[in-house]
PDB file of N, CA, C, O and CB in Angstrom:
ATOM      1  N   UNK A   1      94.352 108.589 103.388  1.00  0.00           N
ATOM      2  CA  UNK A   1      95.239 108.223 102.167  1.00  0.00           C
ATOM      3  C   UNK A   1      96.639 108.442 102.421  1.00  0.00           C
ATOM      4  O   UNK A   1      96.967 109.401 103.120  1.00  0.00           O
ATOM      5  CB  UNK A   1      94.884 109.024 100.925  1.00  0.00           C
ATOM      6  N   UNK A   2      97.420 107.742 101.982  1.00  0.00           N
ATOM      7  CA  UNK A   2      98.827 107.602 102.239  1.00  0.00           C
ATOM      8  C   UNK A   2      99.540 107.682 100.724  1.00  0.00           C
ATOM      9  O   UNK A   2      98.946 107.149  99.786  1.00  0.00           O
ATOM     10  CB  UNK A   2      99.130 106.130 103.079  1.00  0.00           C
ATOM     11  N   UNK A   3     100.612 108.245 100.534  1.00  0.00           N
ATOM     12  CA  UNK A   3     101.435 108.371  99.292  1.00  0.00           C
ATOM     13  C   UNK A   3     102.998 108.413  99.398  1.00  0.00           C
ATOM     14  O   UNK A   3     103.533 108.687 100.472  1.00  0.00           O
ATOM     15  CB  UNK A   3     101.018 109.602  98.624  1.00  0.00           C
ATOM     16  N   UNK A   4     103.651 108.165  98.378  1.00  0.00           N
ATOM     17  CA  UNK A   4     105.089 108.269  98.338  1.00  0.00           C
ATOM     18  C   UNK A   4     105.271 108.898  96.987  1.00  0.00           C
ATOM     19  O   UNK A   4     104.608 108.564  96.005  1.00  0.00           O
ATOM     20  CB  UNK A   4     105.875 106.860  98.530  1.00  0.00           C
ATOM     21  N   UNK A   5     106.270 109.894  96.981  1.00  0.00           N
ATOM     22  CA  UNK A   5     106.705 110.611  95.871  1.00  0.00           C
ATOM     23  C   UNK A   5     107.828 109.822  95.186  1.00  0.00           C
ATOM     24  O   UNK A   5     108.272 108.737  95.564  1.00  0.00           O
ATOM     25  CB  UNK A   5     107.142 111.999  96.279  1.00  0.00           C
ATOM     26  N   UNK A   6     108.260 110.612  94.005  1.00  0.00           N
ATOM     27  CA  UNK A   6     109.374 109.907  93.247  1.00  0.00           C
ATOM     28  C   UNK A   6     110.620 110.117  93.983  1.00  0.00           C
ATOM     29  O   UNK A   6     111.668 109.632  93.557  1.00  0.00           O
ATOM     30  CB  UNK A   6     109.544 110.421  91.770  1.00  0.00           C
ATOM     31  N   UNK A   7     110.578 110.839  95.113  1.00  0.00           N
ATOM     32  CA  UNK A   7     111.907 110.974  95.749  1.00  0.00           C
ATOM     33  C   UNK A   7     111.966 110.144  96.989  1.00  0.00           C
ATOM     34  O   UNK A   7     112.973 110.117  97.697  1.00  0.00           O
ATOM     35  CB  UNK A   7     112.225 112.438  96.087  1.00  0.00           C
ATOM     36  N   UNK A   8     110.866 109.458  97.251  1.00  0.00           N
ATOM     37  CA  UNK A   8     110.723 108.719  98.435  1.00  0.00           C
ATOM     38  C   UNK A   8     110.097 109.222  99.536  1.00  0.00           C
ATOM     39  O   UNK A   8     110.090 108.558 100.572  1.00  0.00           O
ATOM     40  CB  UNK A   8     111.801 108.366  98.823  1.00  0.00           C
ATOM     41  N   UNK A   9     109.434 110.569  99.464  1.00  0.00           N
ATOM     42  CA  UNK A   9     108.851 111.361 100.397  1.00  0.00           C
ATOM     43  C   UNK A   9     107.433 110.636 100.769  1.00  0.00           C
ATOM     44  O   UNK A   9     106.711 110.147  99.900  1.00  0.00           O
ATOM     45  CB  UNK A   9     108.721 112.848  99.826  1.00  0.00           C
ATOM     46  N   UNK A  10     107.142 110.626 102.073  1.00  0.00           N
ATOM     47  CA  UNK A  10     106.045 109.963 102.733  1.00  0.00           C
ATOM     48  C   UNK A  10     104.902 110.959 102.903  1.00  0.00           C
ATOM     49  O   UNK A  10     105.269 111.961 103.517  1.00  0.00           O
ATOM     50  CB  UNK A  10     106.489 109.378 104.095  1.00  0.00           C
ATOM     51  N   UNK A  11     103.800 110.967 102.586  1.00  0.00           N
ATOM     52  CA  UNK A  11     102.850 111.988 102.669  1.00  0.00           C
ATOM     53  C   UNK A  11     101.692 111.383 103.305  1.00  0.00           C
ATOM     54  O   UNK A  11     101.516 110.176 103.139  1.00  0.00           O
ATOM     55  CB  UNK A  11     102.529 112.598 101.347  1.00  0.00           C
ATOM     56  N   UNK A  12     100.755 112.156 104.116  1.00  0.00           N
ATOM     57  CA  UNK A  12      99.456 111.501 104.399  1.00  0.00           C
ATOM     58  C   UNK A  12      98.573 112.836 104.284  1.00  0.00           C
ATOM     59  O   UNK A  12      98.821 113.988 104.642  1.00  0.00           O
ATOM     60  CB  UNK A  12      99.373 110.638 105.969  1.00  0.00           C
ATOM     61  N   UNK A  13      97.496 112.292 103.682  1.00  0.00           N
ATOM     62  CA  UNK A  13      96.243 113.199 103.434  1.00  0.00           C
ATOM     63  C   UNK A  13      95.474 113.487 104.521  1.00  0.00           C
ATOM     64  O   UNK A  13      95.031 112.538 105.169  1.00  0.00           O
ATOM     65  CB  UNK A  13      95.331 112.653 102.509  1.00  0.00           C
ATOM     66  N   UNK A  14      95.168 114.859 104.930  1.00  0.00           N
ATOM     67  CA  UNK A  14      94.608 115.078 106.210  1.00  0.00           C
ATOM     68  C   UNK A  14      93.254 115.721 106.014  1.00  0.00           C
ATOM     69  O   UNK A  14      92.639 116.178 106.977  1.00  0.00           O
ATOM     70  CB  UNK A  14      95.525 115.930 107.080  1.00  0.00           C
ATOM     71  N   UNK A  15      92.747 115.765 104.693  1.00  0.00           N
ATOM     72  CA  UNK A  15      91.419 116.499 104.643  1.00  0.00           C
ATOM     73  C   UNK A  15      91.258 117.908 104.960  1.00  0.00           C
ATOM     74  O   UNK A  15      90.169 118.457 104.797  1.00  0.00           O
ATOM     75  CB  UNK A  15      90.575 115.903 105.465  1.00  0.00           C
ATOM     76  N   UNK A  16      92.340 118.567 105.432  1.00  0.00           N
ATOM     77  CA  UNK A  16      92.217 119.822 105.818  1.00  0.00           C
ATOM     78  C   UNK A  16      92.624 120.775 104.756  1.00  0.00           C
ATOM     79  O   UNK A  16      93.776 120.718 104.327  1.00  0.00           O
ATOM     80  CB  UNK A  16      92.919 120.003 106.978  1.00  0.00           C
ATOM     81  N   UNK A  17      91.657 121.777 104.222  1.00  0.00           N
ATOM     82  CA  UNK A  17      91.667 122.550 103.006  1.00  0.00           C
ATOM     83  C   UNK A  17      93.147 123.551 103.378  1.00  0.00           C
ATOM     84  O   UNK A  17      93.771 123.841 102.357  1.00  0.00           O
ATOM     85  CB  UNK A  17      89.995 123.499 102.773  1.00  0.00           C
ATOM     86  N   UNK A  18      93.549 123.911 104.251  1.00  0.00           N
ATOM     87  CA  UNK A  18      94.686 124.726 104.573  1.00  0.00           C
ATOM     88  C   UNK A  18      96.217 123.614 104.399  1.00  0.00           C
ATOM     89  O   UNK A  18      97.210 124.089 103.848  1.00  0.00           O
ATOM     90  CB  UNK A  18      94.379 125.387 106.312  1.00  0.00           C
ATOM     91  N   UNK A  19      96.229 122.658 104.745  1.00  0.00           N
ATOM     92  CA  UNK A  19      97.353 121.807 104.380  1.00  0.00           C
ATOM     93  C   UNK A  19      96.891 120.499 104.296  1.00  0.00           C
ATOM     94  O   UNK A  19      97.026 119.763 105.273  1.00  0.00           O
ATOM     95  CB  UNK A  19      98.478 121.877 105.305  1.00  0.00           C
ATOM     96  N   UNK A  20      96.276 120.031 103.104  1.00  0.00           N
ATOM     97  CA  UNK A  20      95.750 118.779 102.949  1.00  0.00           C
ATOM     98  C   UNK A  20      96.921 117.412 102.865  1.00  0.00           C
ATOM     99  O   UNK A  20      96.536 116.247 102.967  1.00  0.00           O
ATOM    100  CB  UNK A  20      94.879 118.939 101.633  1.00  0.00           C
ATOM    101  N   UNK A  21      98.128 117.725 102.699  1.00  0.00           N
ATOM    102  CA  UNK A  21      99.218 116.828 102.814  1.00  0.00           C
ATOM    103  C   UNK A  21     100.072 117.060 103.629  1.00  0.00           C
ATOM    104  O   UNK A  21     100.577 118.180 103.550  1.00  0.00           O
ATOM    105  CB  UNK A  21      99.817 116.652 101.845  1.00  0.00           C
ATOM    106  N   UNK A  22     100.553 116.170 104.670  1.00  0.00           N
ATOM    107  CA  UNK A  22     101.377 116.391 105.651  1.00  0.00           C
ATOM    108  C   UNK A  22     102.664 115.329 105.348  1.00  0.00           C
ATOM    109  O   UNK A  22     102.514 114.141 105.064  1.00  0.00           O
ATOM    110  CB  UNK A  22     100.582 116.208 107.048  1.00  0.00           C
ATOM    111  N   UNK A  23     103.892 115.995 105.467  1.00  0.00           N
ATOM    112  CA  UNK A  23     104.971 115.193 105.139  1.00  0.00           C
ATOM    113  C   UNK A  23     105.351 114.209 106.416  1.00  0.00           C
ATOM    114  O   UNK A  23     105.543 114.698 107.530  1.00  0.00           O
ATOM    115  CB  UNK A  23     106.163 116.146 104.704  1.00  0.00           C
ATOM    116  N   UNK A  24     105.426 113.074 106.221  1.00  0.00           N
ATOM    117  CA  UNK A  24     105.734 112.212 107.519  1.00  0.00           C
ATOM    118  C   UNK A  24     107.412 111.880 107.211  1.00  0.00           C
ATOM    119  O   UNK A  24     107.815 111.650 106.070  1.00  0.00           O
ATOM    120  CB  UNK A  24     104.596 110.578 107.640  1.00  0.00           C
ATOM    121  N   UNK A  25     108.304 111.895 108.408  1.00  0.00           N
ATOM    122  CA  UNK A  25     109.682 111.781 108.100  1.00  0.00           C
ATOM    123  C   UNK A  25     109.890 110.429 107.809  1.00  0.00           C
ATOM    124  O   UNK A  25     109.112 109.566 108.216  1.00  0.00           O
ATOM    125  CB  UNK A  25     110.575 112.252 109.154  1.00  0.00           C
ATOM    126  N   UNK A  26     111.129 110.115 106.967  1.00  0.00           N
ATOM    127  CA  UNK A  26     111.401 108.908 106.469  1.00  0.00           C
ATOM    128  C   UNK A  26     111.344 108.972 105.043  1.00  0.00           C
ATOM    129  O   UNK A  26     111.006 109.975 104.414  1.00  0.00           O
ATOM    130  CB  UNK A  26     110.564 107.945 106.988  1.00  0.00           C
ATOM    131  N   UNK A  27     111.761 107.620 104.436  1.00  0.00           N
ATOM    132  CA  UNK A  27     111.771 107.719 103.107  1.00  0.00           C
ATOM    133  C   UNK A  27     111.465 106.117 102.611  1.00  0.00           C
ATOM    134  O   UNK A  27     112.195 105.169 102.899  1.00  0.00           O
ATOM    135  CB  UNK A  27     113.211 108.402 102.613  1.00  0.00           C
ATOM    136  N   UNK A  28     110.375 106.043 101.901  1.00  0.00           N
ATOM    137  CA  UNK A  28     110.079 104.786 101.499  1.00  0.00           C
ATOM    138  C   UNK A  28     110.114 104.469  99.839  1.00  0.00           C
ATOM    139  O   UNK A  28     110.160 105.445  99.090  1.00  0.00           O
ATOM    140  CB  UNK A  28     108.751 104.537 102.089  1.00  0.00           C
ATOM    141  N   UNK A  29     110.097 103.372  99.371  1.00  0.00           N
ATOM    142  CA  UNK A  29     109.698 103.006  97.953  1.00  0.00           C
ATOM    143  C   UNK A  29     108.285 102.701  97.713  1.00  0.00           C
ATOM    144  O   UNK A  29     107.816 102.881  96.589  1.00  0.00           O
ATOM    145  CB  UNK A  29     110.435 101.850  97.508  1.00  0.00           C
ATOM    146  N   UNK A  30     107.462 102.191  98.815  1.00  0.00           N
ATOM    147  CA  UNK A  30     106.154 101.863  98.682  1.00  0.00           C
ATOM    148  C   UNK A  30     105.387 102.014  99.940  1.00  0.00           C
ATOM    149  O   UNK A  30     105.989 102.085 101.011  1.00  0.00           O
ATOM    150  CB  UNK A  30     106.054 100.578  98.187  1.00  0.00           C
ATOM    151  N   UNK A  31     104.221 102.062  99.883  1.00  0.00           N
ATOM    152  CA  UNK A  31     103.528 102.141 101.111  1.00  0.00           C
ATOM    153  C   UNK A  31     101.893 101.747 100.826  1.00  0.00           C
ATOM    154  O   UNK A  31     101.289 102.047  99.796  1.00  0.00           O
ATOM    155  CB  UNK A  31     103.749 103.684 101.730  1.00  0.00           C
ATOM    156  N   UNK A  32     101.364 101.056 101.903  1.00  0.00           N
ATOM    157  CA  UNK A  32     100.030 100.359 101.849  1.00  0.00           C
ATOM    158  C   UNK A  32      99.437 100.718 103.042  1.00  0.00           C
ATOM    159  O   UNK A  32     100.086 100.619 104.083  1.00  0.00           O
ATOM    160  CB  UNK A  32     100.066  98.823 101.695  1.00  0.00           C
ATOM    161  N   UNK A  33      97.948 101.245 103.047  1.00  0.00           N
ATOM    162  CA  UNK A  33      97.230 101.131 104.314  1.00  0.00           C
ATOM    163  C   UNK A  33      96.072  99.985 104.027  1.00  0.00           C
ATOM    164  O   UNK A  33      95.653  99.583 102.942  1.00  0.00           O
ATOM    165  CB  UNK A  33      96.583 102.661 104.786  1.00  0.00           C
ATOM    166  N   UNK A  34      95.747  99.649 105.187  1.00  0.00           N
ATOM    167  CA  UNK A  34      94.825  98.468 105.368  1.00  0.00           C
ATOM    168  C   UNK A  34      93.502  99.141 105.851  1.00  0.00           C
ATOM    169  O   UNK A  34      93.485 100.224 106.436  1.00  0.00           O
ATOM    170  CB  UNK A  34      95.421  97.313 106.481  1.00  0.00           C
ATOM    171  N   UNK A  35      92.454  98.440 105.570  1.00  0.00           N
ATOM    172  CA  UNK A  35      91.056  98.929 106.163  1.00  0.00           C
ATOM    173  C   UNK A  35      90.970  98.925 107.663  1.00  0.00           C
ATOM    174  O   UNK A  35      90.097  99.624 108.178  1.00  0.00           O
ATOM    175  CB  UNK A  35      89.880  98.017 105.662  1.00  0.00           C
ATOM    176  N   UNK A  36      91.694  98.290 108.346  1.00  0.00           N
ATOM    177  CA  UNK A  36      91.862  98.626 109.984  1.00  0.00           C
ATOM    178  C   UNK A  36      92.631  99.733 110.254  1.00  0.00           C
ATOM    179  O   UNK A  36      92.776 100.062 111.431  1.00  0.00           O
ATOM    180  CB  UNK A  36      92.547  97.511 110.811  1.00  0.00           C
ATOM    181  N   UNK A  37      93.241 100.478 109.222  1.00  0.00           N
ATOM    182  CA  UNK A  37      94.161 101.528 109.524  1.00  0.00           C
ATOM    183  C   UNK A  37      95.704 101.588 109.723  1.00  0.00           C
ATOM    184  O   UNK A  37      96.450 102.546 109.927  1.00  0.00           O
ATOM    185  CB  UNK A  37      93.739 101.927 110.501  1.00  0.00           C
ATOM    186  N   UNK A  38      95.943 100.229 109.593  1.00  0.00           N
ATOM    187  CA  UNK A  38      97.556  99.962 109.959  1.00  0.00           C
ATOM    188  C   UNK A  38      98.028 100.324 108.616  1.00  0.00           C
ATOM    189  O   UNK A  38      97.343 100.147 107.608  1.00  0.00           O
ATOM    190  CB  UNK A  38      98.085  98.251 110.479  1.00  0.00           C
ATOM    191  N   UNK A  39      99.408 100.921 108.613  1.00  0.00           N
ATOM    192  CA  UNK A  39      99.939 101.615 107.409  1.00  0.00           C
ATOM    193  C   UNK A  39     101.415 100.961 107.425  1.00  0.00           C
ATOM    194  O   UNK A  39     102.144 101.179 108.393  1.00  0.00           O
ATOM    195  CB  UNK A  39      99.896 103.404 107.517  1.00  0.00           C
ATOM    196  N   UNK A  40     101.863 100.141 106.328  1.00  0.00           N
ATOM    197  CA  UNK A  40     103.252  99.701 106.248  1.00  0.00           C
ATOM    198  C   UNK A  40     103.711 100.060 104.958  1.00  0.00           C
ATOM    199  O   UNK A  40     103.067 100.253 103.927  1.00  0.00           O
ATOM    200  CB  UNK A  40     103.445  98.233 106.492  1.00  0.00           C
ATOM    201  N   UNK A  41     105.035 100.124 105.199  1.00  0.00           N
ATOM    202  CA  UNK A  41     106.119 100.750 104.024  1.00  0.00           C
ATOM    203  C   UNK A  41     107.106  99.785 103.927  1.00  0.00           C
ATOM    204  O   UNK A  41     107.383  99.048 104.873  1.00  0.00           O
ATOM    205  CB  UNK A  41     106.896 102.242 104.378  1.00  0.00           C
ATOM    206  N   UNK A  42     107.749  99.730 102.670  1.00  0.00           N
ATOM    207  CA  UNK A  42     109.195  99.276 102.160  1.00  0.00           C
ATOM    208  C   UNK A  42     110.056 100.167 101.850  1.00  0.00           C
ATOM    209  O   UNK A  42     109.726 101.006 101.012  1.00  0.00           O
ATOM    210  CB  UNK A  42     109.205  98.531 101.059  1.00  0.00           C
ATOM    211  N   UNK A  43     111.331 100.214 102.423  1.00  0.00           N
ATOM    212  CA  UNK A  43     112.370 101.137 101.786  1.00  0.00           C
ATOM    213  C   UNK A  43     113.128 100.681 100.640  1.00  0.00           C
ATOM    214  O   UNK A  43     113.020  99.535 100.205  1.00  0.00           O
ATOM    215  CB  UNK A  43     113.337 101.496 102.726  1.00  0.00           C
ATOM    216  N   UNK A  44     113.934 101.606 100.117  1.00  0.00           N
ATOM    217  CA  UNK A  44     114.829 101.145  98.855  1.00  0.00           C
ATOM    218  C   UNK A  44     115.663  99.740  99.314  1.00  0.00           C
ATOM    219  O   UNK A  44     115.818  98.909  98.419  1.00  0.00           O
ATOM    220  CB  UNK A  44     116.042 102.495  98.398  1.00  0.00           C
ATOM    221  N   UNK A  45     116.138  99.468 100.481  1.00  0.00           N
ATOM    222  CA  UNK A  45     116.766  98.365 100.847  1.00  0.00           C
ATOM    223  C   UNK A  45     116.016  96.967 101.170  1.00  0.00           C
ATOM    224  O   UNK A  45     116.468  95.874 101.512  1.00  0.00           O
ATOM    225  CB  UNK A  45     117.437  98.772 101.874  1.00  0.00           C
ATOM    226  N   UNK A  46     114.659  97.433 100.925  1.00  0.00           N
ATOM    227  CA  UNK A  46     113.774  96.126 101.231  1.00  0.00           C
ATOM    228  C   UNK A  46     113.470  95.917 102.703  1.00  0.00           C
ATOM    229  O   UNK A  46     113.050  94.827 103.093  1.00  0.00           O
ATOM    230  CB  UNK A  46     114.520  94.792 100.732  1.00  0.00           C
ATOM    231  N   UNK A  47     113.680  96.981 103.567  1.00  0.00           N
ATOM    232  CA  UNK A  47     113.150  96.853 105.039  1.00  0.00           C
ATOM    233  C   UNK A  47     111.736  97.135 105.102  1.00  0.00           C
ATOM    234  O   UNK A  47     111.171  97.850 104.274  1.00  0.00           O
ATOM    235  CB  UNK A  47     113.860  97.822 106.034  1.00  0.00           C
ATOM    236  N   UNK A  48     111.173  96.595 106.052  1.00  0.00           N
ATOM    237  CA  UNK A  48     109.629  96.839 106.187  1.00  0.00           C
ATOM    238  C   UNK A  48     109.282  97.453 107.405  1.00  0.00           C
ATOM    239  O   UNK A  48     109.781  97.088 108.470  1.00  0.00           O
ATOM    240  CB  UNK A  48     108.815  95.577 106.109  1.00  0.00           C
ATOM    241  N   UNK A  49     108.397  98.431 107.309  1.00  0.00           N
ATOM    242  CA  UNK A  49     108.085  99.247 108.449  1.00  0.00           C
ATOM    243  C   UNK A  49     106.628  99.347 108.811  1.00  0.00           C
ATOM    244  O   UNK A  49     105.863  99.134 107.871  1.00  0.00           O
ATOM    245  CB  UNK A  49     108.590 100.559 108.226  1.00  0.00           C
ATOM    246  N   UNK A  50     106.132  99.602 109.871  1.00  0.00           N
ATOM    247  CA  UNK A  50     104.745  99.800 110.248  1.00  0.00           C
ATOM    248  C   UNK A  50     104.556 101.244 110.988  1.00  0.00           C
ATOM    249  O   UNK A  50     105.123 101.419 112.067  1.00  0.00           O
ATOM    250  CB  UNK A  50     104.290  98.575 111.208  1.00  0.00           C
ATOM    251  N   UNK A  51     103.905 102.089 110.515  1.00  0.00           N
ATOM    252  CA  UNK A  51     103.761 103.373 111.009  1.00  0.00           C
ATOM    253  C   UNK A  51     102.859 103.238 112.298  1.00  0.00           C
ATOM    254  O   UNK A  51     101.809 102.596 112.311  1.00  0.00           O
ATOM    255  CB  UNK A  51     103.163 104.327 109.906  1.00  0.00           C
ATOM    256  N   UNK A  52     103.394 103.925 113.402  1.00  0.00           N
ATOM    257  CA  UNK A  52     102.742 103.886 114.656  1.00  0.00           C
ATOM    258  C   UNK A  52     102.637 105.359 115.236  1.00  0.00           C
ATOM    259  O   UNK A  52     102.418 105.563 116.430  1.00  0.00           O
ATOM    260  CB  UNK A  52     103.519 102.924 115.617  1.00  0.00           C
ATOM    261  N   UNK A  53     102.771 106.151 114.506  1.00  0.00           N
ATOM    262  CA  UNK A  53     102.963 107.674 115.016  1.00  0.00           C
ATOM    263  C   UNK A  53     101.372 108.066 115.538  1.00  0.00           C
ATOM    264  O   UNK A  53     101.220 108.975 116.354  1.00  0.00           O
ATOM    265  CB  UNK A  53     103.585 108.858 113.568  1.00  0.00           C
ATOM    266  N   UNK A  54     100.382 107.415 115.078  1.00  0.00           N
ATOM    267  CA  UNK A  54      99.062 107.889 115.713  1.00  0.00           C
ATOM    268  C   UNK A  54      98.662 107.181 116.805  1.00  0.00           C
ATOM    269  O   UNK A  54      97.591 107.445 117.352  1.00  0.00           O
ATOM    270  CB  UNK A  54      97.966 107.850 114.827  1.00  0.00           C
ATOM    271  N   UNK A  55      99.531 106.133 117.276  1.00  0.00           N
ATOM    272  CA  UNK A  55      99.046 105.319 118.502  1.00  0.00           C
ATOM    273  C   UNK A  55      99.272 106.029 119.780  1.00  0.00           C
ATOM    274  O   UNK A  55     100.359 106.582 119.947  1.00  0.00           O
ATOM    275  CB  UNK A  55      99.762 103.951 118.601  1.00  0.00           C
ATOM    276  N   UNK A  56      98.299 106.077 120.767  1.00  0.00           N
ATOM    277  CA  UNK A  56      98.729 106.614 121.956  1.00  0.00           C
ATOM    278  C   UNK A  56     100.046 106.136 122.679  1.00  0.00           C
ATOM    279  O   UNK A  56     100.363 104.969 122.449  1.00  0.00           O
ATOM    280  CB  UNK A  56      97.703 106.445 122.771  1.00  0.00           C
ATOM    281  N   UNK A  57     100.811 106.821 123.469  1.00  0.00           N
ATOM    282  CA  UNK A  57     101.732 106.328 124.105  1.00  0.00           C
ATOM    283  C   UNK A  57     101.576 105.431 125.245  1.00  0.00           C
ATOM    284  O   UNK A  57     102.568 104.986 125.822  1.00  0.00           O
ATOM    285  CB  UNK A  57     102.335 107.204 124.376  1.00  0.00           C
TER     286      UNK A  57
END
């Protein structure tokens, strides 16, 4: 699960009781996650981004 707060902060739910929400660097206005695990976001200027942080190098 992903979310964006009112300040544009990006958060990912980890299901870890000690730290359930992890802040992801950056700022977005909106975010969406697809059934296949891809995550896309839009910033305040209308730029579109895809999260790739969990992909192997």
